[in-house]
C-alpha positions in Angstrom: 10.2 -48.3 19.1 8.8 -45.9 17.1 11.5 -43.0 15.7 11.1 -39.8 17.0 9.9 -37.2 13.6 12.2 -34.6 12.5 11.4 -31.5 14.3 12.3 -29.4 11.4 9.4 -30.5 9.5 6.4 -29.9 12.2 4.6 -26.9 12.5 5.3 -25.3 15.7 1.9 -25.9 17.6 3.3 -29.9 17.3 6.5 -28.8 18.1 6.1 -27.1 21.5 3.6 -30.0 22.8 7.1 -32.7 22.6 9.3 -30.0 24.0 8.2 -28.6 27.5 10.7 -26.0 27.1 10.0 -24.8 24.1 6.1 -25.3 25.2 7.0 -22.7 28.1 8.9 -20.1 25.3 5.5 -19.7 23.7 4.0 -18.4 26.5 2.3 -14.5 26.3 4.9 -13.5 29.0 7.9 -15.1 27.2 6.6 -12.8 23.7 6.3 -9.5 25.8 9.6 -9.9 27.2 12.1 -11.2 24.4 9.8 -8.7 21.6 8.0 -5.6 23.0 11.4 -3.5 23.6 13.0 -4.5 20.2 12.7 -3.6 16.4 15.0 -6.2 14.3 15.9 -5.7 10.5 14.8 -7.6 7.0 15.5 -10.9 8.5 13.1 -10.4 11.9 10.6 -9.6 9.3 11.3 -12.1 7.3 10.9 -15.2 9.9 7.9 -13.3 11.7 5.5 -13.0 8.1 7.5 -17.0 7.3 5.9 -17.8 10.9 2.4 -15.9 10.2 1.8 -17.6 6.9 2.4 -21.2 8.0 1.0 -20.9 11.4 -2.0 -20.2 9.5 -1.2 -22.6 6.6 -0.9 -25.4 9.0 1.2 -28.6 7.5 -1.6 -29.3 4.4 0.1 -30.3 1.3 0.5 -28.5 -2.0 -2.3 -30.0 -3.4 -4.2 -29.1 -0.4 -3.6 -25.6 -0.8 -3.2 -24.7 -4.1 -1.5 -22.3 -5.7 -2.7 -18.8 -7.4 -1.9 -18.4 -10.7 -3.0 -14.4 -10.6 -2.5 -11.8 -8.4 -4.6 -8.9 -7.9 -3.7 -6.3 -5.1 -6.0 -3.4 -4.5 -4.9 -0.7 -2.3 -7.3 2.0 -1.3 -4.8 4.5 0.3 -6.3 6.0 3.4 -9.4 3.5 3.8 -9.7 2.7 7.4 -13.6 1.2 8.9 -15.1 4.2 9.1 -14.8 5.2 5.3 -15.3 1.5 4.6 -18.8 1.6 6.7 -19.8 5.6 5.3 -18.7 4.4 1.5 -21.4 1.5 1.7 -24.2 3.9 2.9 -23.2 6.1 0.2 -23.2 3.4 -2.6 -26.6 2.3 -1.1 -27.8 6.2 -1.0 -26.5 6.8 -4.6 -29.4 3.8 -5.7 -32.2 4.9 -3.8 -31.4 2.8 -0.3 -31.6 3.7 3.0 -28.1 2.8 2.3 -27.0 1.0 5.5 -27.8 -2.3 4.2 -26.1 -2.0 1.0 -22.8 -3.8 0.8 -19.5 -3.0 -1.4 -18.2 -5.8 -4.0 -15.0 -6.9 -1.0 -18.0 -7.1 1.9 -19.2 -10.5 0.4 -14.8 -11.7 -0.2 -14.9 -14.8 2.2 -11.6 -13.9 3.9 -11.4 -10.7 6.5 -7.5 -9.8 8.4 -6.9 -6.9 10.3 -3.7 -5.5 10.5 -1.1 -3.4 12.1 0.2 -0.1 10.1 2.8 1.3 12.4 6.2 2.2 10.9 9.3 1.2 12.5 9.9 4.7 14.2 6.4 6.2 13.9 3.2 5.0 15.5 1.0 6.9 13.0 2.1 5.4 9.8 2.7 6.8 6.6 2.1 6.0 2.9 5.4 5.7 1.7 7.0 3.4 4.4 2.9 1.8 4.6 3.6 0.4 0.9 6.9 -1.0 1.9 6.0 -3.5 4.6 3.1 -4.3 2.0 4.6 -4.8 -0.7 7.9 -6.1 0.4 7.0 -7.7 3.8 9.5 -5.7 5.4 8.4 -2.5 8.0 10.5 0.5 7.3 11.3 3.9 8.8 8.8 7.1 8.2 9.1 9.0 4.8 11.7 6.1 3.0 10.4 3.8 0.2 11.8 0.3 -0.2 13.8 -0.2 2.5 14.7 -1.7 5.8 15.6 -0.7 9.0 19.0 1.1 8.0 17.5 3.1 5.5 17.0 6.5 7.0 15.1 9.5 6.4 17.5 11.8 3.9 20.3 9.9 3.9 21.1 8.8 0.7 23.9 6.1 1.5 22.2 4.4 4.0 19.7 3.5 1.1 23.2 0.9 0.0 22.9 -1.6 1.9 19.5 -1.8 2.5 17.0 -2.1 -0.4 14.3 -4.8 -0.2 12.4 -6.5 -2.7 8.8 -6.5 -3.5 6.1 -8.6 -4.7 6.7 -7.1 -8.3 10.4 -8.2 -8.0 9.5 -11.7 -6.8 6.9 -12.4 -9.7 8.8 -11.4 -12.1 11.5 -13.9 -10.8 8.7 -16.8 -11.3 8.3 -15.2 -15.5 5.3 -13.0 -14.7 3.8 -10.5 -16.2 3.6 -7.0 -14.1 1.8 -4.2 -13.7 0.9 -1.0 -11.5 -2.2 1.1 -11.8 -2.7 3.9 -9.8 -4.6 7.5 -9.8 -1.6 9.2 -8.2 1.7 10.2 -10.0 3.5 6.5 -10.8 6.2 7.6 -8.5 4.0 8.3 -5.5 4.3 6.7 -1.7 2.4 3.7 -2.5 3.7 2.6 -6.4 7.2 3.7 -5.6 7.3 0.8 -3.0 7.0 -1.6 -5.7 10.5 -0.7 -7.8 12.4 1.8 -5.9 14.8 2.0 -3.3 14.8 5.7 -1.9 15.6 7.6 1.1 13.2 9.9 0.5 9.7 9.1 -0.6 9.7 12.7 -2.1 13.2 12.4 -4.3 10.8 11.7 -7.1 13.1 13.4 -9.5 16.6 14.7 -9.4 15.4 18.3 -8.3 14.6 16.8 -5.5 17.9 15.1 -4.3 19.8 17.1 -2.1 23.1 18.4 -4.5 26.0 16.5 -3.4 23.6 13.2 -3.0 22.6 13.3 -6.6 25.2 11.4 -8.2 24.9 8.4 -6.0 21.0 7.9 -5.4 19.0 7.8 -8.5 15.7 9.0 -8.0 12.4 7.3 -8.3 11.6 7.9 -11.8 15.1 7.3 -13.1 14.8 3.5 -10.9 11.7 2.9 -13.2 13.0 3.7 -16.2 16.8 1.9 -15.8 16.7 -0.8 -12.9 15.0 -3.9 -11.9 12.1 -4.6 -11.4 11.0 -1.1 -13.0 12.3 -1.5 -16.2 10.5 -5.2 -17.1 6.9 -4.1 -15.7 5.0 -4.5 -18.6 2.3 -1.9 -17.7 2.5 1.2 -15.9 -0.6 3.8 -15.6 -0.9 6.7 -13.7 0.1 10.9 -13.5 3.0 12.6 -12.7 4.5 14.0 -16.1 6.0 16.4 -14.1 8.9 14.2 -12.8 9.7 12.2 -16.5 10.1 15.8 -17.9 13.3 18.1 -18.3 12.3 21.8 -17.1 13.0 23.1 -20.6 9.8 20.8 -22.0 6.1 22.2 -21.5 2.9 19.4 -20.6 1.2 18.3 -23.5 -2.2 19.4 -21.7 -1.5 21.9 -19.5 0.7 24.2 -21.7 2.0 27.1 -18.8 3.3 23.6 -17.0 7.2 22.7 -17.3 9.0 19.5 -16.3 10.9 19.7 -13.2 13.9 17.7 -14.2 17.6 19.2 -13.8 19.6 16.2 -15.5 17.8 17.6 -19.0 16.8 13.8 -19.7 13.0 13.5 -20.9 12.6 10.1 -19.4 10.1 9.5 -21.2 12.3 8.9 -24.6 14.7 7.1 -22.3 12.2 4.6 -21.8 10.6 4.3 -25.0 14.6 4.1 -26.4 15.0 1.1 -23.5 12.2 -1.0 -24.7 13.6 -1.1 -28.7 17.3 -1.3 -27.7 15.7 -4.7 -25.8 13.3 -5.7 -29.2 10.3 -4.7 -26.7 7.2 -3.7 -28.4 6.0 -0.7 -26.5 3.6 2.6 -26.6 3.3 5.5 -24.2 0.1 7.3 -24.2 -1.2 10.3 -22.2 -4.6 10.2 -22.9 -8.1 8.4 -23.0 -8.2 8.0 -26.6 -4.7 6.9 -26.8 -4.9 3.9 -24.4 -8.6 2.7 -25.5 -6.6 2.5 -29.2 -4.1 0.4 -27.8 -4.4 -3.4 -29.1 -2.3 -6.0 -26.8 -2.1 -8.0 -29.6 0.9 -5.3 -31.3 2.4 -4.4 -27.9 4.1 -5.8 -24.6 5.2 -2.9 -22.5 2.6 0.0 -22.0 3.5 3.5 -20.5 0.7 5.9 -19.4 1.2 9.2 -18.1 -2.0 10.9 -17.7 -1.5 13.9 -15.7 1.3 16.4 -15.2 0.5 15.7 -11.3 -2.1 13.1 -10.1 -4.8 12.3 -11.5 -8.3 14.4 -11.0 -10.4 13.2 -8.2 -13.4 11.4 -10.7 -15.5 13.9 -9.4 -13.6 16.4 -11.5 -12.6 14.2 -14.2 -12.5 15.2 -18.0 -14.6 12.1 -19.2 -14.2 13.0 -23.0 -11.6 11.0 -25.4 -9.5 14.0 -24.7 -9.1 13.7 -20.8 -8.4 11.0 -18.4 -9.1 7.2 -18.3 -10.8 6.0 -15.0 -9.5 3.6 -12.6 -11.3 0.9 -13.8 -10.6 1.8 -17.3 -6.7 1.5 -17.0 -7.3 -1.6 -14.9 -9.3 -3.3 -17.7 -6.9 -2.0 -20.3 -4.0 -3.7 -17.9 -5.0 -7.0 -17.6 -6.0 -7.5 -21.2 -2.4 -6.7 -21.6 -0.7 -9.1 -18.5 -3.0 -12.0 -19.7 -1.3 -12.6 -22.5 1.5 -14.3 -20.4 0.6 -18.2 -19.9 2.5 -18.0 -16.7 0.7 -15.6 -14.7 0.7 -12.0 -13.4 1.0 -9.5 -10.6 -1.2 -6.6 -10.9 -1.0 -3.4 -8.5 -4.5 -1.6 -8.4 -4.2 1.5 -5.7 -7.1 4.2 -5.7 -5.1 6.7 -4.0 -7.1 10.2 -4.0 -8.9 8.7 -0.9 -6.6 9.8 1.5 -6.1 12.7 -0.7 -9.6 13.5 0.1 -9.6 13.1 3.8 -6.2 15.5 4.2 -8.5 18.2 2.8 -11.5 16.9 5.0 -13.4 16.3 2.1 -15.5 13.1 2.5 -17.3 13.5 -0.4 -14.4 13.0 -2.5 -12.4 10.2 -0.1 -16.5 8.3 -0.6 -17.0 8.8 -4.0 -13.1 7.5 -4.8 -13.7 4.6 -2.4 -16.4 3.3 -4.5 -13.9 4.4 -7.8 -11.8 1.2 -6.4 -14.6 -0.8 -6.3 -15.8 -0.2 -9.7 -12.2 -1.1 -10.3 -12.7 -4.8 -8.7 -16.0 -5.0 -10.8 -14.1 -4.8 -13.3 -11.2 -7.8 -12.1 -13.8 -9.6 -11.3 -15.4 -9.7 -14.3 -11.8 -10.2 -16.5 -9.9 -12.8 -14.6 -10.4 -16.9 -14.2 -11.7 -16.5 -10.3 -10.7 -20.0 -9.6 -6.5 -19.4 -10.4 -6.4 -15.3 -9.3 -5.7 -14.2 -5.6 -7.6 -10.8 -4.7 -6.4 -9.0 -2.0 -7.9 -5.4 -1.2 -6.8 -3.3 1.4 -5.6 -0.2 2.6 -1.8 1.1 3.8 -3.6 3.4 6.8 -6.1 5.0 8.2 -7.5 8.1 8.3 -9.0 10.5 11.5 -12.5 10.5 9.9 -15.3 9.5 12.5 -19.1 8.4 11.7 -21.5 9.6 14.7 -24.9 10.9 15.9 -27.7 10.5 18.9 -30.7 8.3 17.5 -29.9 9.3 13.9 -32.6 7.7 12.1 -32.0 4.7 9.3 -31.4 6.8 5.5 -30.2 10.3 6.9 -27.9 11.5 4.6 -24.5 10.1 4.7 -23.0 13.8 4.1 -26.0 15.3 6.4 -26.1 16.3 9.8 -27.5 15.2 12.9 -31.0 15.2 13.7 -30.0 16.3 17.1 -28.5 19.7 17.8 -25.6 19.5 20.3 -26.5 19.5 23.8 -23.8 22.3 24.5 -24.1 24.9 22.0 -27.3 24.0 20.3 -25.9 23.9 17.1 -26.1 21.5 14.3 -23.3 18.9 13.4 -22.1 16.9 11.0 -22.2 12.9 11.5 -18.8 12.6 9.4 -16.8 14.6 11.4 -12.4 14.8 11.5 -9.8 14.4 14.5 -8.3 17.5 13.0 -7.1 19.2 9.6 -8.6 22.3 7.9 -12.0 22.2 8.6 -11.5 23.6 12.4 -13.1 26.7 12.8 -14.0 29.0 15.8 -16.8 29.9 16.8 -17.7 26.3 14.8 -18.8 26.2 11.9 -22.2 25.1 11.2 -23.4 23.1 7.9 -24.7 25.5 4.8 -26.2 22.4 3.7 -28.1 20.3 6.4 -28.8 17.4 3.3 -24.7 17.2 3.0 -25.3 17.4 -0.9 -22.4 19.7 -1.6 -19.2 18.2 -2.8 -17.1 20.5 -1.5 -18.0 21.0 1.7 -14.9 20.9 4.2 -16.2 19.0 7.5 -15.6 19.8 10.8 -12.5 19.3 13.1 -11.5 19.0 16.6 -7.8 20.4 16.0 -6.3 22.8 13.7 -4.0 21.7 10.6 -3.4 22.9 7.7 -3.5 19.0 6.3 -5.4 16.2 8.4 -3.1 13.5 10.0 -3.1 9.8 9.2 -5.1 7.5 11.7 -3.5 5.0 13.6 -6.3 1.9 14.0 -6.1 -1.5 11.9 -7.6 -1.4 8.8 -8.6 -4.4 7.2 -7.6 -7.0 4.4 -10.0 -8.6 2.7 -9.4 -11.8 0.1 -10.5 -14.2 -2.3 -9.5 -16.5 -4.3 -6.4 -19.8 -3.7 -5.8 -19.6 0.1 -8.0 -16.9 1.1 -9.3 -18.5 4.2 -5.7 -20.4 4.8 -3.5 -17.1 4.8 -5.8 -13.9 5.7 -7.1 -14.3 8.9 -6.8 -12.8 12.5 -5.0 -9.5 13.1 -2.0 -9.8 12.1 0.8 -7.2 10.6 1.0 -5.8 7.6 4.2 -7.0 6.4 2.6 -10.5 6.7 0.3 -9.6 3.7 2.9 -9.6 1.4 4.5 -13.1 2.7 0.7 -14.3 2.4 0.5 -13.2 -1.5 3.8 -14.7 -2.2 3.6 -18.2 -0.4 -0.1 -18.3 -2.2 1.5 -17.6 -5.8 4.8 -19.4 -4.7 7.1 -16.4 -5.3 10.3 -16.2 -3.2 11.2 -17.0 -0.8 8.5 -19.2 -1.1 8.8 -21.0 -4.2 10.2 -24.6 -2.8 6.3 -25.3 -1.6 5.2 -25.9 -4.9 8.2 -27.4 -5.5 7.8 -30.1 -2.7 5.3 -32.6 -3.8 2.4 -33.5 -1.0 4.7 -33.2 1.9 4.7 -31.2 4.4 6.0 -27.6 4.3 9.4 -27.6 6.3 10.0 -25.3 9.2 13.7 -23.7 8.8 15.9 -24.1 11.8 19.4 -22.2 10.1 20.1 -19.5 12.4 20.1 -16.4 11.1 21.9 -13.2 11.3 19.3 -10.2 12.6 19.9 -6.8 14.0 18.2 -5.7 16.7 17.9 -2.3 15.7 17.9 0.8 19.0 14.3 1.9 18.2 14.9 5.2 16.1 11.5 6.7 17.9 11.8 10.3 17.7 10.8 11.0 20.8 8.4 13.7 20.1 11.1 15.7 18.2 9.9 18.0 15.5 10.5 16.4 11.7 9.6 19.3 9.5 7.4 19.2 7.5 3.4 21.5 8.1 3.0 22.1 11.8 6.5 19.8 12.6 4.4 17.2 14.3 6.3 13.7 14.9 3.2 12.0 13.1 2.7 14.7 10.6 1.7 12.3 7.4 0.7 13.9 4.2 0.7 12.8 0.6 -0.4 16.2 -0.5 1.8 18.8 1.7 4.4 20.3 -0.6 7.1 18.0 -0.9 10.0 21.4 -0.3 9.2 21.0 3.2 11.4 18.1 4.1 14.7 19.4 5.1 15.7 17.8 8.8 18.1 14.6 7.9 17.9 11.6 10.7 21.5 10.6 10.7 22.0 6.8 10.4 22.7 4.5 13.6 24.9 1.7 14.3 23.1 -1.7 15.0 24.5 -4.9 16.6 24.4 -8.5 15.3 22.1 -10.8 17.5 21.9 -15.2 16.8 18.4 -16.1 16.1 18.3 -19.3 18.2 16.4 -22.1 16.4 14.4 -22.2 19.5 13.4 -18.4 20.0 12.1 -18.5 16.3 9.9 -21.4 17.0 8.8 -19.3 19.8 8.2 -16.2 17.1 6.7 -18.5 14.9 4.0 -19.1 17.6 3.9 -15.7 18.8 3.1 -13.7 15.6 -0.2 -12.9 14.6 
């Protein structure tokens, strides 16, 4: 009589076939009843992410799957399916084609998944909470960063025990080099999730933190300089000098501007002192000429702050030696530094100004910034060994851009108008329109330039808002490299991306995968304490900010508008049994 196999080492599907009770628990009815009404703490998302990864990877061995030595994660902030399609057409038309037949570099990636971008307490995702899901594998509350469900917006004390580690931290634990490249402020929502833990994404410097909380909670810039993993990041390129300098210091480029720090500290000098004290060869640069002169042989850590706030849109960028480097140029320099590490590297590249242009209802710059990310990706593809580098291109959330027309001919200018006028008011309209934002006028605005060649054009929106909101639909994740087709498929939660990357690269908590030689990866049956929190959805109550809407999420609106603070809620404790865990593993997509 054959011995029954150990259940711990079987895929969830195999377990369900052996056990009729467990098989019944895998039913859609069970999934709906158990998981539709409750949001869980970090252990829930860790288990869900692990289950989604193992379900895709199956029972294949380490030798069968391989390992990603390097990882490059490129984030197109605010890119949805419509933006992707329109940018593809725009690229083709820039090269004299009709446009529809063109391809973006990531269109050729073999693996494609769609990801859900909601936040724990918001139906429409916001950048810092989405970035936390993307980089930490745990969903977060609206406008918090690097925290789990217990971190509440604006509540300093709630951040003490709710901090979650990121892919940057996991990579460093494996001895990898790490880097961040962005054209936003380096303390902004998306890059901050890679290293910071803050109850408010707006606490980029100490002046933004409420006075009573300044002693207890560090601002995001200080965390990058003083705390792990921020102080160990090899390359940090982006904008945002204002959050690093004291108020008495003037900006080297914009001499009428001064720093914003109230503590009197110059964090750029502090960053350099920290590296000198630790015996690390480090350099600070603030323009393209200085960056170009960096010799990777003579430096190991580089801080590049190229703008007072965000870096300019590429359409407006000073391309001279005293100006700013492009996203592709920063990426190339970052790779030359990171590739010195024989153990590999993790690099985050963000094109963050796609989002900003969409908030302005300005599709020209939004599509142009999408092609800026494509240039950065092409640089990556030319610079790395693609056989050992996992490259993932995705977005944190979408926007309310639409693309439509009636019998619109091939090659119609992407920024132009439909060939037929409205059958209601008889007026022309752009094929690219917005659901809401500053483009609303009454009576309806008529496009002044029917070919759409004006880069400053603000396209029409259906609902008036000072800034356009984000979109709530799923966004794509494209992958190429080790384990691409194994891990990136179907529709999955945004948190799964972090777990898929960690699994492919054998970062914690998946280091055991590369230590187990030729055996099936075990499925843990250990009971986990989890906290099924009361969902903290705001139930229609205004959150502050311009317009006061629940889903108002603008990366460019004034940080000073955030005044309402959500108090922390209590949690109850539950035990996730092994049977329930197997059901979760099968249910997650």
